[in-house]
KOLLUMTOR-941999 format. One line per field, with one value per residue (C-alpha): residue number from 1; x, y, z; residue in one letter; chain. Coordinates in nm, 3 decimals. Layout:
<mardos>
n: c(NUM,...)
px: c(X,...)
py: c(Y,...)
pz: c(Z,...)
res: c(A,...)
chain: c(A,...)
</mardos>
This chain:
<mardos>
n: c(1,2,3,4,5,6,7,8,9,10,11,12,13,14,15,16,17,18,19,20,21,22,23,24,25,26,27,28,29,30,31,32,33,34,35,36,37,38,39,40,41,42,43,44,45,46,47,48,49,50,51,52,53,54,55,56,57,58,59,60,61,62,63,64,65,66,67,68,69,70,71,72,73,74,75,76,77,78,79,80,81,82,83,84,85,86,87,88,89,90,91,92,93,94,95,96,97,98,99,100,101,102,103,104,105,106,107,108,109,110,111,112,113,114,115,116,117,118,119,120,121,122,123,124,125,126,127,128,129,130,131,132,133,134,135,136,137,138,139,140,141,142,143,144,145,146,147,148,149,150,151,152,153,154,155,156,157,158,159,160,161,162,163,164,165,166,167,168,169,170,171,172,173,174,175,176,177,178,179,180,181,182,183,184,185,186,187,188,189,190,191,192,193,194,195,196,197,198,199,200,201,202,203,204,205,206,207,208,209,210,211,212,213,214,215,216,217,218,219,220,221,222,223,224,225,226,227,228,229,230,231,232,233,234,235,236,237,238,239,240,241,242,243,244,245,246,247,248,249,250,251,252,253,254,255,256,257,258,259,260,261,262,263,264,265,266,267,268,269,270,271,272,273,274,275,276,277,278,279,280,281,282,283,284,285,286,287,288,289,290,291,292,293,294,295,296,297,298,299,300,301,302,303,304,305,306,307,308,309,310,311,312,313,314,315,316,317,318,319,320,321,322,323,324,325,326,327,328,329,330,331,332,333,334,335,336,337,338,339,340,341,342,343,344,345,346,347,348,349,350,351,352,353,354,355,356,357,358,359,360,361,362,363,364,365,366,367,368,369,370,371,372,373,374,375,376,377,378,379,380,381,382,383,384,385,386,387,388,389,390,391,392,393,394,395,396,397,398,399,400,401,402,403,404,405,406,407,408,409,410,411,412,413,414,415,416,417,418,419,420,421,422,423,424,425,426,427,428,429,430,431,432,433,434,435,436,437,438,439,440,441,442,443,444,445,446,447,448,449,450,451,452,453,454,455,456,457,458,459,460,461,462,463,464,465,466,467,468,469,470,471,472,473,474,475,476,477,478,479,480,481,482,483,484,485,486,487,488,489,490,491,492,493,494,495,496,497,498,499,500,501,502,503,504,505,506,507,508,509,510,511,512,513,514,515,516,517,518,519,520,521,522,523,524,525,526,527,528,529,530,531,532,533,534,535,536,537,538,539,540,541,542,543,544,545,546,547,548,549,550,551,552,553,554,555,556,557,558,559,560,561,562,563,564,565,566,567,568,569,570,571,572,573,574,575,576,577,578,579,580,581,582,583,584,585,586,587,588,589,590,591,592,593,594,595,596,597,598,599,600,601,602)
px: c(-4.294,-4.481,-4.359,-4.547,-4.337,-4.481,-4.429,-4.204,-4.145,-4.112,-4.250,-4.181,-4.342,-4.295,-4.578,-4.514,-4.713,-4.673,-4.821,-5.097,-5.178,-5.049,-4.919,-4.710,-4.361,-4.167,-4.185,-3.909,-3.910,-3.661,-3.686,-3.824,-3.562,-3.743,-3.587,-3.226,-2.961,-3.061,-3.334,-3.408,-3.698,-3.543,-3.263,-3.522,-3.706,-3.368,-3.298,-3.634,-3.575,-3.240,-3.421,-3.640,-3.319,-3.189,-3.494,-3.570,-3.219,-3.365,-3.156,-3.375,-3.107,-2.810,-2.455,-2.569,-2.853,-3.127,-3.431,-3.394,-3.703,-3.839,-3.763,-3.449,-3.471,-3.639,-3.402,-3.352,-3.570,-3.937,-4.197,-4.391,-4.315,-4.581,-4.567,-4.775,-4.665,-4.760,-4.393,-4.327,-4.662,-4.887,-5.067,-5.092,-5.342,-5.488,-5.861,-6.017,-6.378,-6.606,-6.854,-6.738,-7.062,-7.101,-6.825,-6.542,-6.714,-6.761,-6.402,-6.288,-6.506,-6.354,-6.007,-6.062,-6.232,-5.918,-5.716,-5.551,-5.463,-5.646,-5.397,-5.625,-5.945,-5.934,-6.260,-6.405,-6.585,-6.348,-6.289,-5.917,-5.772,-5.641,-5.275,-5.340,-5.470,-5.171,-4.928,-5.101,-5.080,-4.708,-4.611,-4.793,-4.625,-4.886,-4.835,-5.149,-5.432,-5.797,-6.003,-6.369,-6.653,-6.961,-7.219,-7.172,-7.262,-7.271,-7.052,-6.681,-6.573,-6.546,-6.358,-6.107,-6.042,-5.936,-5.707,-5.553,-5.486,-5.281,-5.101,-5.002,-4.878,-4.662,-4.683,-4.389,-4.453,-4.327,-4.134,-3.935,-3.709,-3.841,-4.152,-4.497,-4.745,-5.055,-5.373,-5.718,-5.981,-6.328,-6.535,-6.758,-6.669,-6.729,-6.437,-6.177,-6.044,-6.011,-5.825,-5.599,-5.506,-5.430,-5.243,-5.120,-4.769,-4.721,-4.880,-4.997,-5.380,-5.597,-5.957,-6.234,-6.602,-6.746,-6.790,-7.106,-7.232,-7.579,-7.678,-7.871,-7.598,-7.271,-7.035,-6.710,-6.597,-6.400,-6.204,-6.123,-6.003,-5.787,-5.628,-5.543,-5.390,-5.190,-5.054,-4.937,-4.800,-4.646,-4.632,-4.509,-4.232,-4.101,-4.046,-3.688,-3.623,-3.971,-3.857,-3.622,-3.906,-4.149,-3.901,-3.879,-4.252,-4.474,-4.786,-4.801,-4.737,-5.074,-5.120,-5.147,-5.504,-5.627,-5.480,-5.631,-5.974,-5.961,-5.924,-6.196,-6.434,-6.344,-6.424,-6.764,-6.860,-6.758,-6.910,-7.212,-7.161,-7.111,-6.744,-6.564,-6.175,-5.919,-5.544,-5.374,-5.040,-4.749,-4.890,-5.264,-5.548,-5.765,-6.109,-6.294,-6.646,-6.900,-7.262,-7.559,-7.318,-7.165,-6.772,-6.648,-6.294,-6.164,-5.814,-5.774,-5.479,-5.256,-5.405,-5.112,-4.908,-4.551,-4.502,-4.852,-4.895,-4.886,-5.182,-5.381,-5.338,-5.407,-5.724,-5.865,-5.748,-5.562,-5.870,-5.995,-5.652,-5.594,-5.930,-5.817,-5.502,-5.497,-5.184,-5.171,-4.956,-4.876,-4.954,-4.601,-4.489,-4.735,-4.650,-4.283,-4.319,-4.533,-4.274,-4.004,-4.215,-4.242,-3.855,-3.804,-4.089,-3.957,-3.905,-4.162,-4.273,-4.052,-4.218,-4.564,-4.639,-4.535,-4.743,-5.042,-5.001,-4.958,-5.272,-5.469,-5.373,-5.465,-5.830,-5.873,-5.720,-5.957,-6.249,-6.195,-6.123,-6.457,-6.638,-6.490,-6.561,-6.937,-6.960,-6.836,-6.990,-7.335,-7.591,-7.537,-7.713,-7.611,-7.240,-7.177,-7.078,-7.388,-7.567,-7.860,-7.914,-8.270,-8.150,-7.909,-8.195,-8.414,-8.154,-8.138,-7.969,-7.817,-7.981,-7.742,-7.460,-7.434,-7.241,-7.491,-7.310,-7.611,-7.591,-7.221,-7.094,-6.716,-6.451,-6.098,-5.812,-5.478,-5.162,-4.861,-5.044,-5.320,-5.125,-4.836,-5.001,-4.850,-5.181,-5.448,-5.703,-5.544,-5.616,-5.984,-6.043,-5.881,-6.125,-6.427,-6.342,-6.286,-6.563,-6.817,-6.990,-7.345,-7.543,-7.338,-7.025,-6.716,-6.372,-6.049,-5.703,-5.443,-5.181,-4.862,-4.990,-4.999,-5.346,-5.183,-4.958,-5.254,-5.466,-5.224,-5.151,-5.524,-5.484,-5.281,-5.373,-5.709,-5.753,-5.401,-5.454,-5.796,-5.644,-5.356,-5.589,-5.810,-5.554,-5.250,-5.338,-5.675,-5.667,-6.017,-6.050,-6.402,-6.721,-6.844,-7.201,-7.305,-7.665,-7.787,-8.000,-7.985,-7.700,-7.730,-7.412,-7.477,-7.806,-7.869,-7.898,-7.868,-7.900,-7.715,-7.704,-7.429,-7.436,-7.102,-7.082,-6.950,-7.258,-7.128,-7.342,-7.274,-7.482,-7.388,-7.558,-7.420,-7.438,-7.418,-7.064,-6.887,-6.704,-6.718,-6.593,-6.655,-6.382,-6.446,-6.140,-6.045,-6.255,-6.513,-6.878,-7.159,-7.510,-7.591,-7.929,-7.959,-8.236,-8.197,-8.383,-8.658,-8.539,-8.214,-8.158,-7.924,-8.045,-8.399,-8.542,-8.587,-8.640,-8.674,-8.462,-8.209,-8.057,-7.735,-7.445,-7.106,-6.741,-6.468,-6.117,-5.808,-5.992,-6.341,-6.685,-6.685,-6.997,-6.988,-7.220,-7.053,-7.310,-7.301,-7.124,-6.907,-6.974,-6.674,-6.673,-6.659,-6.403,-6.057,-5.904,-6.222,-6.201,-5.846,-5.942,-6.237,-5.996,-5.776,-6.070,-6.200,-5.865,-5.819,-6.158,-6.076,-5.704,-5.577,-5.345,-5.259,-5.368,-5.005,-4.910,-4.975,-5.149,-5.366,-5.451,-5.536,-5.886,-5.861,-5.787,-6.098)
py: c(2.484,2.618,2.823,3.027,3.088,3.393,3.570,3.834,3.704,3.369,3.358,3.089,3.042,2.813,2.668,2.499,2.355,2.581,2.599,2.818,2.574,2.580,2.920,3.098,3.108,3.302,3.428,3.479,3.608,3.632,3.726,3.437,3.285,3.122,3.332,3.409,3.430,3.150,2.963,2.750,2.825,2.640,2.898,3.157,2.885,2.827,3.185,3.237,2.927,3.068,3.376,3.163,2.995,3.347,3.448,3.145,2.986,2.665,2.463,2.373,2.296,2.052,2.101,2.007,2.266,1.991,2.035,1.852,1.631,1.472,1.692,1.568,1.785,2.093,2.321,2.116,2.013,2.010,1.743,1.869,2.085,2.209,2.462,2.661,2.853,3.105,3.174,3.237,3.405,3.112,2.885,3.055,2.906,2.971,2.869,2.782,2.739,2.733,3.006,3.296,3.309,2.933,2.681,2.929,3.110,2.785,2.682,3.018,2.982,2.634,2.767,3.048,2.828,2.602,2.912,2.972,3.302,3.310,3.469,3.473,3.309,3.206,3.094,3.063,3.411,3.635,3.844,3.768,3.630,3.273,3.388,3.620,3.348,3.117,3.405,3.448,3.099,3.092,3.401,3.355,3.012,2.908,2.641,2.460,2.486,2.402,2.328,2.295,2.318,2.150,1.953,1.572,1.406,1.719,1.851,1.779,2.021,2.353,2.170,2.008,2.366,2.476,2.169,2.266,2.628,2.470,2.231,2.523,2.717,2.433,2.583,2.541,2.554,2.844,2.601,2.292,2.179,1.887,1.892,1.848,2.125,1.960,2.028,1.943,1.860,1.916,1.938,1.714,1.347,1.246,1.482,1.320,1.087,1.383,1.589,1.308,1.257,1.633,1.701,1.372,1.420,1.762,1.798,1.586,1.552,1.470,1.408,1.490,1.533,1.806,2.144,2.194,1.830,1.974,2.331,2.380,2.249,2.358,2.092,2.237,2.000,1.750,2.014,2.199,1.870,1.788,2.141,2.102,1.763,1.852,2.156,1.949,1.664,1.839,2.210,2.266,2.002,2.204,2.525,2.580,2.392,2.257,1.908,1.949,2.140,1.864,1.616,1.840,1.869,1.610,1.670,1.800,2.165,2.359,2.670,2.981,3.069,2.725,2.727,3.087,2.972,2.664,2.872,3.118,2.825,2.683,3.005,3.035,2.684,2.671,3.008,2.973,3.310,3.483,3.555,3.760,3.725,3.873,3.807,4.085,3.963,4.091,3.946,3.866,3.951,3.663,3.691,3.422,3.422,3.210,3.322,3.088,2.813,2.814,2.869,3.058,3.164,3.394,3.495,3.843,3.815,4.126,4.299,4.298,4.528,4.469,4.279,4.385,4.719,4.911,4.708,4.836,5.183,5.088,4.889,5.148,5.467,5.767,5.937,5.631,5.596,5.969,6.023,5.841,6.071,6.387,6.503,6.633,6.413,6.488,6.207,6.154,6.159,5.903,5.674,5.700,5.613,5.304,5.197,5.213,4.974,4.740,4.721,4.687,4.471,4.384,4.732,4.890,5.241,5.465,5.806,5.904,5.991,5.648,5.499,5.687,5.589,5.227,5.214,5.411,5.139,4.872,5.022,4.990,4.646,4.528,4.695,4.561,4.209,4.211,4.316,4.030,3.784,3.896,3.804,3.440,3.383,3.285,3.070,2.697,2.385,2.108,2.104,2.389,2.169,2.213,2.528,2.534,2.809,2.829,2.916,3.191,3.354,3.347,3.542,3.830,4.171,4.190,3.858,3.666,3.688,3.524,3.840,4.032,4.300,4.345,3.976,3.982,3.921,3.929,4.070,3.919,4.099,3.936,4.029,4.251,4.586,4.517,4.276,4.520,4.858,5.100,5.144,4.904,5.186,5.210,4.847,4.898,5.201,5.027,4.749,4.969,5.197,4.913,4.681,4.937,4.719,4.794,4.734,4.590,4.405,4.289,4.356,4.152,4.128,3.859,3.970,3.876,3.709,3.350,3.236,3.026,2.853,2.766,2.663,2.394,2.289,2.228,1.945,1.760,1.926,2.107,2.162,2.316,2.521,2.669,2.742,2.934,3.118,3.258,3.336,3.450,3.505,3.679,4.034,4.162,4.541,4.598,4.672,4.893,5.032,5.179,5.312,5.274,5.547,5.897,6.068,6.441,6.616,6.727,6.576,6.304,5.958,5.745,5.762,5.485,5.377,5.136,4.954,4.773,4.453,4.642,4.867,5.180,5.350,5.585,5.745,5.891,6.099,6.009,6.282,6.236,6.256,6.176,5.899,5.849,5.584,5.466,5.280,4.916,4.711,4.365,4.090,4.333,4.290,4.546,4.576,4.843,4.976,5.146,5.408,5.488,5.794,5.757,5.612,5.462,5.101,4.918,4.566,4.559,4.761,5.128,5.341,5.037,5.001,4.722,4.574,4.365,4.244,4.337,4.265,4.521,4.537,4.733,5.015,5.000,5.059,5.277,5.456,5.524,5.797,5.864,5.669,5.386,5.433,5.665,6.024,6.240,6.626,6.753,7.007,6.879,7.088,6.999,6.637,6.609,6.767,6.524,6.232,6.360,6.432,6.069,5.943,6.141,6.071,5.705,5.760,5.638,5.925,6.160,6.528,6.630,6.383,6.602,6.962,6.904,7.252,7.583,7.692,7.984,7.748,7.548)
pz: c(-4.020,-4.321,-4.605,-4.883,-5.196,-5.348,-5.659,-5.465,-5.110,-4.954,-4.602,-4.344,-4.008,-3.711,-3.490,-3.159,-2.861,-2.579,-2.229,-2.392,-2.677,-3.029,-3.109,-3.375,-3.242,-3.519,-3.871,-4.135,-4.495,-4.780,-5.160,-5.381,-5.598,-5.871,-6.137,-6.247,-6.122,-5.872,-6.077,-5.755,-5.529,-5.231,-5.205,-5.106,-4.877,-4.691,-4.646,-4.479,-4.272,-4.164,-4.039,-3.821,-3.693,-3.593,-3.423,-3.227,-3.177,-3.314,-3.548,-3.859,-4.128,-4.092,-4.225,-4.577,-4.567,-4.545,-4.330,-4.004,-3.934,-3.729,-3.438,-3.255,-2.947,-2.793,-2.990,-3.312,-3.616,-3.691,-3.703,-3.997,-4.299,-4.545,-4.834,-5.066,-5.375,-5.642,-5.748,-6.105,-6.150,-6.046,-6.295,-6.631,-6.887,-7.224,-7.299,-7.615,-7.707,-8.028,-7.921,-7.696,-7.502,-7.458,-7.449,-7.421,-7.120,-6.957,-7.007,-6.872,-6.555,-6.511,-6.537,-6.298,-6.050,-6.049,-5.958,-6.279,-6.454,-6.789,-7.028,-7.317,-7.453,-7.825,-7.995,-8.340,-8.317,-8.148,-8.463,-8.503,-8.810,-8.810,-8.828,-8.533,-8.315,-8.400,-8.323,-7.993,-7.883,-7.988,-7.808,-7.466,-7.376,-7.102,-6.852,-6.980,-7.220,-7.171,-7.490,-7.515,-7.757,-7.905,-7.720,-7.677,-7.993,-8.195,-8.489,-8.488,-8.746,-8.522,-8.248,-8.498,-8.634,-8.285,-8.255,-8.582,-8.449,-8.175,-8.407,-8.634,-8.343,-8.200,-7.849,-7.610,-7.233,-7.023,-6.799,-6.881,-7.155,-7.362,-7.177,-7.358,-7.298,-7.114,-7.285,-7.097,-7.354,-7.217,-7.524,-7.747,-7.652,-8.018,-8.118,-7.896,-8.169,-8.409,-8.145,-8.061,-8.438,-8.480,-8.154,-7.986,-8.134,-8.020,-7.677,-7.387,-7.406,-7.100,-7.165,-6.918,-6.935,-7.143,-6.970,-7.169,-7.248,-7.347,-7.424,-7.101,-6.861,-6.741,-6.592,-6.461,-6.184,-6.388,-6.586,-6.263,-6.099,-6.402,-6.409,-6.032,-6.068,-6.385,-6.217,-5.917,-6.110,-6.410,-6.420,-6.071,-6.120,-6.411,-6.209,-6.105,-5.775,-5.712,-5.761,-5.455,-5.261,-5.319,-5.160,-4.848,-4.781,-4.605,-4.822,-5.180,-5.232,-5.261,-5.492,-5.258,-5.372,-5.297,-4.953,-4.869,-5.006,-4.802,-4.481,-4.582,-4.644,-4.296,-4.114,-4.297,-4.234,-3.853,-3.776,-4.017,-4.155,-4.516,-4.572,-4.833,-4.835,-5.044,-5.102,-5.278,-5.399,-5.618,-5.954,-5.888,-5.659,-5.542,-5.414,-5.204,-5.098,-4.917,-4.963,-4.887,-4.813,-5.151,-5.195,-5.487,-5.593,-5.868,-5.961,-6.113,-6.338,-6.370,-6.076,-5.822,-5.630,-5.777,-6.096,-6.233,-6.056,-6.386,-6.514,-6.222,-6.338,-6.695,-6.592,-6.346,-6.511,-6.393,-6.262,-6.059,-5.900,-5.817,-5.666,-5.356,-5.307,-5.111,-5.277,-5.642,-5.882,-6.234,-6.471,-6.577,-6.207,-6.101,-6.397,-6.324,-5.956,-6.057,-6.317,-6.044,-5.844,-6.156,-6.210,-5.823,-5.724,-5.380,-5.257,-5.016,-4.990,-4.762,-4.843,-4.739,-5.104,-5.225,-4.969,-5.059,-5.428,-5.341,-5.120,-5.389,-5.638,-5.374,-5.357,-5.733,-5.763,-5.496,-5.656,-5.989,-5.846,-5.664,-5.988,-6.168,-5.871,-5.866,-6.243,-6.168,-5.823,-5.947,-5.802,-5.879,-5.780,-5.581,-5.532,-5.787,-6.064,-6.281,-6.370,-6.601,-6.844,-6.731,-6.371,-6.514,-6.684,-6.391,-6.199,-6.423,-6.328,-5.975,-5.885,-6.102,-5.843,-5.513,-5.376,-5.166,-4.960,-4.732,-4.630,-4.574,-4.222,-4.241,-4.467,-4.430,-4.590,-4.671,-4.867,-4.793,-4.864,-4.621,-4.370,-4.341,-4.364,-4.105,-3.928,-3.902,-3.964,-4.314,-4.375,-4.275,-4.473,-4.787,-4.763,-4.694,-4.995,-5.233,-5.130,-5.010,-4.753,-4.648,-4.339,-4.062,-4.153,-3.944,-4.075,-3.997,-4.155,-4.174,-3.915,-4.081,-4.406,-4.286,-4.412,-4.701,-4.438,-4.222,-4.527,-4.630,-4.269,-4.227,-4.485,-4.204,-3.879,-3.911,-3.539,-3.498,-3.804,-3.674,-3.324,-3.467,-3.711,-3.454,-3.190,-3.387,-3.762,-3.760,-3.627,-3.578,-3.677,-3.568,-3.754,-4.031,-4.029,-4.363,-4.434,-4.794,-4.945,-5.117,-4.939,-4.891,-4.750,-4.396,-4.352,-4.091,-4.228,-3.920,-3.533,-3.344,-2.982,-2.869,-2.534,-2.452,-2.249,-1.955,-1.952,-2.087,-2.361,-2.647,-2.897,-3.236,-3.526,-3.873,-4.123,-4.491,-4.632,-4.307,-4.124,-3.767,-3.514,-3.162,-2.982,-2.910,-2.800,-2.932,-2.786,-2.639,-2.758,-2.781,-2.894,-3.138,-3.223,-3.542,-3.644,-4.018,-4.135,-4.392,-4.717,-4.558,-4.507,-4.261,-4.332,-4.204,-4.472,-4.543,-4.242,-4.027,-3.699,-3.657,-3.336,-3.383,-3.171,-3.289,-3.185,-3.143,-3.290,-3.343,-3.508,-3.342,-3.491,-3.808,-3.924,-4.301,-4.419,-4.755,-4.970,-5.203,-5.432,-5.230,-5.315,-5.408,-5.408,-5.772,-5.682,-5.685,-5.395,-5.171,-5.274,-5.150,-4.822,-4.819,-4.854,-4.575,-4.337,-4.388,-4.302,-4.000,-3.884,-3.806,-3.730,-4.058,-4.089,-3.806,-3.818,-3.840,-4.115,-4.407,-4.433,-4.742,-4.811,-4.637,-4.551,-4.797,-5.085,-4.988)
res: c(X,X,X,X,X,X,X,X,X,X,X,X,X,X,X,X,X,X,X,X,X,X,X,X,X,X,X,X,X,X,X,X,X,X,X,X,X,X,X,X,X,X,X,X,X,X,X,X,X,X,X,X,X,X,X,X,X,X,X,X,X,X,X,X,X,X,X,X,X,X,X,X,X,X,X,X,X,X,X,X,X,X,X,X,X,X,X,X,X,X,X,X,X,X,X,X,X,X,X,X,X,X,X,X,X,X,X,X,X,X,X,X,X,X,X,X,X,X,X,X,X,X,X,X,X,X,X,X,X,X,X,X,X,X,X,X,X,X,X,X,X,X,X,X,X,X,X,X,X,X,X,X,X,X,X,X,X,X,X,X,X,X,X,X,X,X,X,X,X,X,X,X,X,X,X,X,X,X,X,X,X,X,X,X,X,X,X,X,X,X,X,X,X,X,X,X,X,X,X,X,X,X,X,X,X,X,X,X,X,X,X,X,X,X,X,X,X,X,X,X,X,X,X,X,X,X,X,X,X,X,X,X,X,X,X,X,X,X,X,X,X,X,X,X,X,X,X,X,X,X,X,X,X,X,X,X,X,X,X,X,X,X,X,X,X,X,X,X,X,X,X,X,X,X,X,X,X,X,X,X,X,X,X,X,X,X,X,X,X,X,X,X,X,X,X,X,X,X,X,X,X,X,X,X,X,X,X,X,X,X,X,X,X,X,X,X,X,X,X,X,X,X,X,X,X,X,X,X,X,X,X,X,X,X,X,X,X,X,X,X,X,X,X,X,X,X,X,X,X,X,X,X,X,X,X,X,X,X,X,X,X,X,X,X,X,X,X,X,X,X,X,X,X,X,X,X,X,X,X,X,X,X,X,X,X,X,X,X,X,X,X,X,X,X,X,X,X,X,X,X,X,X,X,X,X,X,X,X,X,X,X,X,X,X,X,X,X,X,X,X,X,X,X,X,X,X,X,X,X,X,X,X,X,X,X,X,X,X,X,X,X,X,X,X,X,X,X,X,X,X,X,X,X,X,X,X,X,X,X,X,X,X,X,X,X,X,X,X,X,X,X,X,X,X,X,X,X,X,X,X,X,X,X,X,X,X,X,X,X,X,X,X,X,X,X,X,X,X,X,X,X,X,X,X,X,X,X,X,X,X,X,X,X,X,X,X,X,X,X,X,X,X,X,X,X,X,X,X,X,X,X,X,X,X,X,X,X,X,X,X,X,X,X,X,X,X,X,X,X,X,X,X,X,X,X,X,X,X,X,X,X,X,X,X,X,X,X,X,X,X,X,X,X,X,X,X,X,X,X,X,X,X,X,X,X,X,X,X,X,X,X,X,X,X,X,X,X,X,X,X,X,X)
chain: c(A,A,A,A,A,A,A,A,A,A,A,A,A,A,A,A,A,A,A,A,A,A,A,A,A,A,A,A,A,A,A,A,A,A,A,A,A,A,A,A,A,A,A,A,A,A,A,A,A,A,A,A,A,A,A,A,A,A,A,A,A,A,A,A,A,A,A,A,A,A,A,A,A,A,A,A,A,A,A,A,A,A,A,A,A,A,A,A,A,A,A,A,A,A,A,A,A,A,A,A,A,A,A,A,A,A,A,A,A,A,A,A,A,A,A,A,A,A,A,A,A,A,A,A,A,A,A,A,A,A,A,A,A,A,A,A,A,A,A,A,A,A,A,A,A,A,A,A,A,A,A,A,A,A,A,A,A,A,A,A,A,A,A,A,A,A,A,A,A,A,A,A,A,A,A,A,A,A,A,A,A,A,A,A,A,A,A,A,A,A,A,A,A,A,A,A,A,A,A,A,A,A,A,A,A,A,A,A,A,A,A,A,A,A,A,A,A,A,A,A,A,A,A,A,A,A,A,A,A,A,A,A,A,A,A,A,A,A,A,A,A,A,A,A,A,A,A,A,A,A,A,A,A,A,A,A,A,A,A,A,A,A,A,A,A,A,A,A,A,A,A,A,A,A,A,A,A,A,A,A,A,A,A,A,A,A,A,A,A,A,A,A,A,A,A,A,A,A,A,A,A,A,A,A,A,A,A,A,A,A,A,A,A,A,A,A,A,A,A,A,A,A,A,A,A,A,A,A,A,A,A,A,A,A,A,A,A,A,A,A,A,A,A,A,A,A,A,A,A,A,A,A,A,A,A,A,A,A,A,A,A,A,A,A,A,A,A,A,A,A,A,A,A,A,A,A,A,A,A,A,A,A,A,A,A,A,A,A,A,A,A,A,A,A,A,A,A,A,A,A,A,A,A,A,A,A,A,A,A,A,A,A,A,A,A,A,A,A,A,A,A,A,A,A,A,A,A,A,A,A,A,A,A,A,A,A,A,A,A,A,A,A,A,A,A,A,A,A,A,A,A,A,A,A,A,A,A,A,A,A,A,A,A,A,A,A,A,A,A,A,A,A,A,A,A,A,A,A,A,A,A,A,A,A,A,A,A,A,A,A,A,A,A,A,A,A,A,A,A,A,A,A,A,A,A,A,A,A,A,A,A,A,A,A,A,A,A,A,A,A,A,A,A,A,A,A,A,A,A,A,A,A,A,A,A,A,A,A,A,A,A,A,A,A,A,A,A,A,A,A,A,A,A,A,A,A,A,A,A,A,A,A,A,A,A,A,A,A,A,A,A,A,A,A,A,A,A,A,A,A,A,A,A,A,A,A,A,A,A,A,A,A,A,A,A,A,A,A,A,A,A,A)
</mardos>
């Protein structure tokens, strides 16, 4: 059995050995109970487990509500129980550094790489007054702080000033009574004694190697490891009920982003492909990538679909969100609907209008998260622990990031809004609209959002986790083929010829501004030969043909001629009709779902 304690919902799954191998047997879920009035995460866990009991008829909890393990019979108990968690908003951190563009940026990269939510970054040159910085530290109440600054052997004064800010603020951790706030110090080793003198009586200091030991080198590994260890050993134990949950599990609880990332990395390694994965949750959106064999993970704080859905609208802007909707909403009406979601985060859309708003917000949350990820997923040497400034300057412009959409082989979508979309075509269209893949890219979605469960299970049983992942977790949606070039509405940009493995053939002409699709069932393979028109590229170069093997899925093969970035009609009424036509073209919305507008209006 495996559970994932999310910020909104706790999900439980049961895996068993059947005549057909290891398979998913059942899934249950219940609201997460880390907050009042329960203040005990195990209440939600037990509620989800009871749903498993009802579905399977298997007894998993004894009369005292304790987990039965090991398995006692074919209908009682489990052999292994593992869990992940992002309840309570995940790991929330503050970062401090002397210079914003140097040590503070390195510290922020280390915190994000460890899966933390960076609440704020304070540095000597952030243009805030001292009293404003102190007030900010005092008000945010992070789970942990990361301090950096100065090269090894350099000046101590500026680092000491940062420590004095913390001392003046006397920060109290978000969780725990009588619990000292953990502070990871990853700055000038010469300043450790001074930092201890100023802070040791107020906080729990943990010294690690400098994130910027010399001006030309960035060393993030030790800080990342320390953050993860402190999260597991101290912060998680302070969360309501985690001490009891920790006793129940057979291995340490893993942060949800870390578990999903571990699974994405496993997929890329075993298939030798480039992978982009996303987990869009209630509080955050996590993006994972493996390009050129290098794994990167970022956590986009305040870009989620329940608790922080209002921040998505604020960050993206009303126009960016409304451009994806084929129905007109007044500004006030849209904001009120989103506010209802904030105060009732566990609700799901029951009107088509609400679903349209949620999926429009999801597109913008995914787009913004990928932009942030591309800034941090930069080329690193060796095991990605050291990055020289000389290397950074040699990768100017778009070359500074590893994220190359033309090289991308597979996009995996996870999270409620993608996994539970009413139609799989909607999931595919959300990912295409947000990430704008180019060339030939396979699409897949987590069937019922169990990538975190399998990620933590892979710590104990990697073979079982991988078997269930490919057979029950990952749902292939198909492939998207998108030529890149100067799109002109109604002009041919691509000619394609598809030959299925059963010998049937099909040809297609793609015009600028349209979406088309060809059916290709899950598990079926085909060879597609692409002939882009002059000036268009599908991966072999401008105007050069490309032949590639693709795999089908629930949606099929989507041909996207809308351009990159996607070109919207400047006329509002025509744009709404455009959105509706794109959705209907691939079956994301039925033709009778909603009459957008009349021909006379267009």
